[in-house]
N, C-alpha and C positions, 0 to 999 in steps of 0.2 A: 548546415546543422542549426537547429532551432536553439533559442535561448529561453530564459524563464518565461512562463506564460500561465494563463488560466485556462482550464479546460472545463467546459460545461456539457453535460450529456445525461446519460442514464446509467443506473446500476440495475441489472436483472439477476434474480435468483430463481432457479427452477429445480425443485426437489421432486424426484420421481418415486422414491422409496423411503419408508414403508407406505407413505401416503403422499398423493400429489399435493404440492403446495408451491405456488409461484407468485412473484411480485416484481414490479418494476417501479423505480423511483427516480425523479430528477435529482441530479447531484452535480457538485462542482469540486474540482481538485486543483491543486497547485503543482505546476511543474517548475522545479528549481534547478538551475545550473548552479552547483554549489560554489563555483568560483565567483558567481555574481552576488553572493549574499551581502558583502559589504556595500556594493553599489545599490542594491535594493533597499538596504537599511537607510541609505542617504536619500534615495529618490522617491520612495513611496511614503507619503505622510502618515498613513494609517497602519503601516507595517514596520516592525522592528525585529532585529535579530538579537536574541539573548538579553533583551531589556523590555520593559513593560510598554505596551501599546494596545490599541484595540485589537490588532492582529499581531501575533508574535510567533516567530520560529525560535525554538530552543534546542540546543544540542542535547540536553538531558532527556528529551522525549524520544531518543533513538539510541539503539545499541546499549552500551553500558552508561552512556551519558557523561563519560569522564574525559572526553577529548573532542576537538572540533569534528563536525560531522564528516567532512571529506576524509580526514585522516582516519576516522573510525571505520569508514567503508573500506579504504585501501588496506588497512591493517587486518580487517576481518577477512577480506578476500585473500590477502597474503601475496599480492602481485604488485610490485613497485612500478611496473611499466604503466599502470593506470594513471592517466593524466586528467581525465575529465569524467565527472559523474553528474548525471541528471537524475532527479528524484521526483517521484509522483507521490503526493502526500496531502494530508490535512494540516493546517496550522492552528495554533491556539486562537480562539475568539473569546474576548473577555476573560482570558486566563484559562479556558477549558479546551481540551482536545482529547479525542479518541480516534485512533487509527486502527481499524481492523487489519489493514495491510498497507505498507508503503513499498513501492518498487523503485529500484535503482538500476539505471543503465550505466555500465562502466566502460569507458573508451580509452584507447591509446592512439597515438598518431600512426597512420598507415606507413609501413616501411618503404613503400614505393612512391608515396606522395605525402609529404609532411603537412600539406594543407588539408588533408582528409583525415577523418576519424574512423577507426574500426572498432566494432564492439568486441570486448574481451569476455564479458560475462554479465549476468544480472544478479541482483540480490533481492530476495523477497523477505520482508520483515513483518512477521505476524504478531499481533497483540490479541489477547482475549479479554473478556470482561472481568476476569479475576486478577488483572494486573500483571499477567505473565507475558513475556516478550521472547520471541525466538526468531532470529534472522537465519536465512538459509542462502548459501551460494548456489546459483543456478549456472553450472559450468558450461562454457562454450558460447560461440556467437550465433547459435542457430535460431534464437527467439522461440524455441520449443523445448520444453524441459519436463522431466518427471523426477520426483523425489518422494521418499517415504514421509508420510504424515507423522510428525513428532510432537505436535502441540494439541492439547485438548481445547478446541475452539468452541464448538457448539455442544451443549449437553444432550442434543438430540442426535448425535453421531458418536460412535466410539472412536478411540484413538487410532485403531487399525486402519490401514489403507494407504493410499498415496495420492499426490496431487499431480495432475497433468496441466502444465501451463502452456499458453501460447500468447505471444505479444506482437504488437506492431512497434516500430520505433516512433518516438514522438515527432509529429509533423503537424500538418494542418488538422489531422485527427490523431487520436491515440486510442488503442483498445487493448484490453487484457482479458483473456478467457481462462477460467480454471474449471477443470473437471475433478471431482473426487471419485477415485476408483477404489472400490472395496475389495475384500479378499477374494471374492468370487469373480473378479474382473468386470463387474458391472459399474455403471456410472450413476449413482443415485442422486448426485447434485452437480449442477452446472451454474457458474456465476460468470457474468460478462459485464465489464466496465467499458463504456464507450464515451468519448468526449471530443468536442470540436474546440480548436484552439482560439483563444481570445488574447489579444495583445495585453500585456501587463502594464497598466498605467494607473495613475491615481483615479481617473474616471472609471476604468473597468473594475477596479477594486470596489468602488462605491456601488456600482451597478450590481456586482455579484453579491455584495452584502444585502442589498435590497431584495434581490431575487431569491437568494438562498440564505436567509438570516440564521445565524447561530448554527451553521452547518454541522460542526462536531456534535452539538447537543442533539440535533435531528438524527444523526447517525446512531447514537447510543439509544435514543428513544425508540427508533424504528426497530433496532435489534430486539429490544425487550417486547415491543408490540408483536413482532413476528413470533417470538418465543411463546408468548401467551396464546397466540392462535394455534401453534403446534401442540401446545399442552392441551388445549380444548379439543383438538383432533385426536387426542390420546396417542400421540407419537411417543414411542418408548424413550425414557429419560436415562441418561448415563451419568453417574456421579463423577465429579472431577477427581482424577488420580493425582498423586503427588507430582510436583514439578521440580526439576533440577535445572537451574540456569545453564544455558549452553548445551544442554542435552535433551531437554524437552520433558514431556509428560510420561510417567511410567506406564508401560503397557501391561495389561493383565497377564 
């Protein structure tokens, strides 16, 4: 089982309806074993947990922000047998972060071999550019899931539809694929995140900062750049519906 690491790779979006629109960008992500946060806080000079530094992980950036992150995940899933959680996310850089989505792999010890871990479920935690956050439990150990879309993410898609997820487990590589399925059963959007593992050291943190400077700022800037391109292509615009925490965006 891997421990905390950096992943470097690409993010691809391909929109097929109502107009074709695709892009691929280089990207870096952090994989955090949540049990290792205190050790990372001590070992990495440029990284801190819940205190100021060049790069910071803060509990308040996830879920309700009112408890330590591992406890927040286990309480949200509602399964006390979970003992280990791996999290794929962005961290704050110079105090700023935006995570379109964070993924959590939730494990317990295998009943037939206590030295092995078995996947219990996953959690997908979505954020939109309006400051709204909605986590979803992806039940079961299959690494393939489907659930109803409940958060207004892009103004160029309505709330209706569902997400189809497929994942690898984090190893030498990690990938996550999402299809948006509409009410007619079509897949108008596919997004794929793929990364290769890099050991998490002081040196690799510096190299990643030099190669992907201000990654969270780049993420939000690219979101708005692609939104402008969609607007220029006259893709229909959907106004944001009201949002209720824990329940999602109102459907028409």
